[in-house]
N, C-alpha and C positions, 0 to 999 in steps of 0.2 A: 483115777491117777495116783501116783504116789510121790510126794513133794517131801524133802527134808525140811526145808523152809518157805513159809507161807508168809508173805508181806501181804497188809490189807492198807491200801493207799497206796499211789504210784506220785504223789506231790514230791515235795524238795526233799523232806527226810526219809519217806519210804523208798524214792527213787535212787538217793543217796547208798541207804543203806542195802539195797539189792546189787546196785555197782561194786558196793565194798564186797559183800558176800561173793559175788561172782570171780572178784580180783583175787582175795584172801583164801578163798576155798572153792578153788574150781572145781572137786570132786563132789558136793554138793549140789543138788539139783534145788533150784530156787525158784518161784514163782510170787507173781503181783498181781491182786486183785482192786481194779480201779473203777469208779464209779462213771467216770466220764472218760467219753472216747479221747484216746491219744491225739485225733487231730481238731478235735472242740477247743474254739477260738475262747469257748467260755470256761475253760478247765480253771477252776479256781486258785490252785496252788501256783501257778503261773503265769498269772496274770500282770496287767503294768506299774505293779508295785518294784519298788527297791529293796532292800536288805542292805543293812551296815554289817557288812563280816567283820569280826574281829581278826587280830593278829594271828591269833592262836585259830579260828577257823580257816582263815587262809593256807597256813602251815598243815592243817588237816586234810583240806582238799588237794594240797602238795602231795601229801602222802599217799590220797587214792589216786593221784594222776590225774586229776580231773583241771587243778587250776591253770595247766597250759591252754587250755582250750577255751577259758574263760578270761585270762587277764587284760585282755586288749580290750574286753567291753566293760573293766573296771575304774571306777575314779578312786583314786588314793585319799585317805584321811590324812592330812598332815596338821592338824592342829583341831581342837574341840575348845569349843567357848560355851560356859554353861554361865547362866546368870537369870534374874528375876524382871520381868518387867519394871521399870519406875524404880527399882533395887538399887543399893548401892555397894550390894556382895557380887561377887563373880569368879568363876575359877577357869583356868586354862590349863589345858595339856597339850603339849608338842610332843611331835615325833623325834625329835633328835635329843631331848633330855631321855629319852628311853633307848637309845641307840639303834632306832628303827627305821627304815624306809617310811614306813606308813603305819600310823596309828589302827587303821582297819582299810576295806575296799567299801565301796558302795557298787552294788551291781545289779541288773535288772533282774527279776527272778525269772523272769520268759527265758532270760539267757541260759538259765542254770536247766531249766528244762527242756531247752533245745539241746544241748550239749548230753542231758542223760538219756533223752529218748533216743538219740541216734547211737548211742556208746551198748546201749543196756541189749544184751541177748539173753535173757532170761524169759521164761512162760509167763506171757501174759494173758489175763482173764479181764477183758473191756471191751465194750462196758459192762460190768456186772458188780453184785455184792454179797456178800454173805449174808444167807439168809437162815442158816441153823447151825449150830457145833453142838458135837457130841463128844463126851469126854471120854478118855479112854489112859491107861495106863502108859501104853507106849507111842500113842500119836493120837490126833484130834480130828475127827472125820467130820467134813467140812460140805456144807448144801450149800452151794450159788444160786441166785435167782433165778437163771438161766435153768438151773436143774443138773446142772453137772455135779460130781460128788469127787471131794480131793481128800486125799489122806497126808497129812503133816505131821512132823515129828516136832515143831516148833512153829507158834505162830506169832508175828510181831506186828501190832497193831499201831498203824499209824495213818490212820483217818481222819485226824480233826479233832479241833475240841467238843464236839458233838458228836463225838465217836459212834455209832451204833453198834459196832463191833463188840465196844469195850460194855455195852449195855447187855449183847449178847452172851459175855462169858459172868454176867454176874457182878461185875466190877461199877462200884460206885462211882460218883466224881463229885465234888461241891463246886457251887458256882456261887463268886462274890460280886454283883454287880457295882461298877464303879462309878454310874451315872454320867458318863462320857460316852461322845459320839469321836472316834478318828476321821478327819476328812483328808482324803490323800489328792496330792495332783504334782505336776511336774510345775515350777514356775521359773521362771526368767528376771534377771536384777539390773539393775545398769551398772552395776561395778563387779569385777569378776570374783567367785567366790575363793581363790587362789588355794582350792585343797580345805577351806574351813567347814568345819561342820557346827550347829548351833543349836542351842535348846534352851528355848526361853520359857518361863513358867509364868502364865499369864493366869488375869482374873477366872477364867474357863478351865483352865487345864494347860498343860504343854502344848509349845509349837517347837517342831524342831524341823530345823532345816539340812539338810545332807547333799552335799558336794555330786554333782554327777558330769559326765563327760559332754563335751561341746559347749561349757559353761554352764548349763541349768543346775536345776537344784531342785529335790523330792521334799515336798511339803507334807507333813503330819501336823495337822491342826487339829485338837481335840477341843469340843463345845459340849457345854450342857444339852442334854436330849431337846429341853424345850429351845432351844437355839437353831436345832439340826435345821429344819424346812426353812425358815428364814434366811439361813446364812445358803445354803444350797440353791435357794432361789435367786439370790442375787445376780445380774449380770457380770462379766469378765471386770468390767472396771468398778463396781462395786465390791466386788470381793477384794479386788488387789489393795484398795484402799483401807478395808476391813484388816488386811495383812500388816500396810503400812502402820496402823494404829498399833497393832498388836506385837510388831518385831522392833519398830523402828527404822533408821537411817544408817545403820552400819555398812549394808550393800546399798545405798543410794535406793532409789525409785524400784518397787517392782513394778515390771513391765509387761510381762504376759504370764498366763496362766492356762494350763492346758484342762482335759476333761478330768472333773471331779468325782470322786468314789467316797462312798461312806460306810463305816462299820460303826456298831456298837461295841465298848470294850467291856471287859470282864476278867476275872478270873477265875481258870478254870484247873482244877487239880482233880486227879485220879486217886481213889481211897488209896489205892496198891499201885505196884508199878508192874506186879507178876501174877499169876495165875498158875494151875499146872498147864506145864506146855506153851504158857502163852506170857509174852509182856508188851507193855505199852511205852510207845516213845514217843516225843518230839508234841505237838500239841494236844494229841489224846491222852497226854500222859501230864502236861502243863502248857496252860497258854497263858500269856502273859499282856499285861499292858504295855504299849510300846516305847513306852517312856525313853527305856535305856538301851533300847534297841536289841536285846537278847533273846528273843523267841528263837530264831533260826539256830545261832550261836549255840543254845542251850539245847538243842534237838538234835544239833550236829555230837555233841559231844556225848549224848545217849548212843549215837551211831560208833564214833570212834572206839570208848569202852566198851561196848557190847563185842564189836570184830575183837579186841584184846580178850576178852572173857570167855568167848566161845572157843571150846578146844576139845578133844577127842575124839569117839567116833556118833556121839549123841549129841545135836545142837542143842537140843528141848530137854537135856538132863537139869534136875533142881540144881546139882551144886553150881553149874556155871551161870544159871540164872539168877542164883541168889548172890552169889561174886558181883553180879552185873549189878544188882540192885543195892547192896553193899555200898558200892564204889561210887554211886551217883547219888547217894543219902547228902552228904554232906557240899556238893557241887547245888543241886537244886535246893537245899534251904537258905545257903546263901544268896542266891541267885534271886529264887522268888522273895524271899525277904526282903532283899534290897530294893526289888522292883515296885513291889506293893508299898513297900515305907513311903519311897518317894514318890508315888503316884499319890498315896493318900495324903500325905504331908505337904506336897505342893496343890493342892486340890482345896485347901482351908485358906481363907483370907484374913482370918481374926487377926489383929496386930500384932499378939504375944509372938503367932507362929511367924507372922510374916516378919517379926523384925528377927527372930532366933534364925530362923534360913537364911537371911543376909548376913548375919554372923558367922554363921557357920560355913558360908559359901566363902566370906572372905578370910576367914582362918583358914579353910581348904588349902587357899592359894598360899598360905605360908608355911605348913605343917607340912614337911616332907614324906614323914612317914605315912600321915593319913592320904596324901596325894598320891602316894605310890601305891597304896591299897587299892585305892579308888581305879588308878590305872591297870593295875595287875587285872583286876575283875573285866573291866571293861575290855581290856587287850584279849581276856579269854587264853591266858596261859596255861592254864590247870584244866585237865580233862577229868578230876575227878577222883 
């Protein structure tokens, strides 16, 4: 079978790209290879987690014709509060300061999966994976594990941070372990969240609370590897008491916690974004620490810029791919650099750094230009 574009990975970034390609370039044939069956409840890209969509990502989903199907399940972020546990410095952002209705939106990732899989009309190869890739000047020959052979003029790799397809293309990647695990769960507190999102920097790593519908909050609690087993083994009451000590009483008492999941945290970066008639996007290109909630937002910008750069009769022509890579470099460097710096800076409890962090947070709240630059990055108003 001959295809114009083959997307590897049917998760959030891959499926969004496939939808955008069909909408923008209906004359091109598009296929998706996905390792997990579409009706499998264990599909890792569309599990129980939530994502914080920046204002720029919401605009991008509106541009792709998807937001109308998603907005009824979203919770607006009206305010952001950043502080260090026990510290004196803090920074706050408010939607009204930037003349926007919301700083972002919190959405269950499963909601995105349901909408995309319902709307997508392209060819799916699922469950399946790429077993072999043969290079060619005008196309790549792809052999699937099922034995089916495909030809594609462009291969877009979106199968996650540990991408096997990236390795098949001979594209290397670096990995830096943060020495932290993220424990994810939904919680309920005594006081209503009123659209506030919180980031607390604690002695074991960041603690984030994102507002959700029905007055729930999504928790991301970072802990050291040696604390994982003991933290997960706590009963609900013990875990809620731990959260209370780490976060404080700004939202009153923590009352309920749902099922907990745990993920190791590392920074993964592909050595290159493109090869002959192939490129990597989303977590296959850059898998980030969740400290600033930028992972999917960054991957969505990969998609939106790619849709802008593809043109002409040949989607895999090197000029279009080089233009896309060039446009993505600045955004990637800024976002990865900021996220990595924050993750490492706030993981160190040495007193000089502790003092400097609190002074910095305090000053940030009184320096409009610096604060606006932070807001600009978090709101995701740049495509790159």
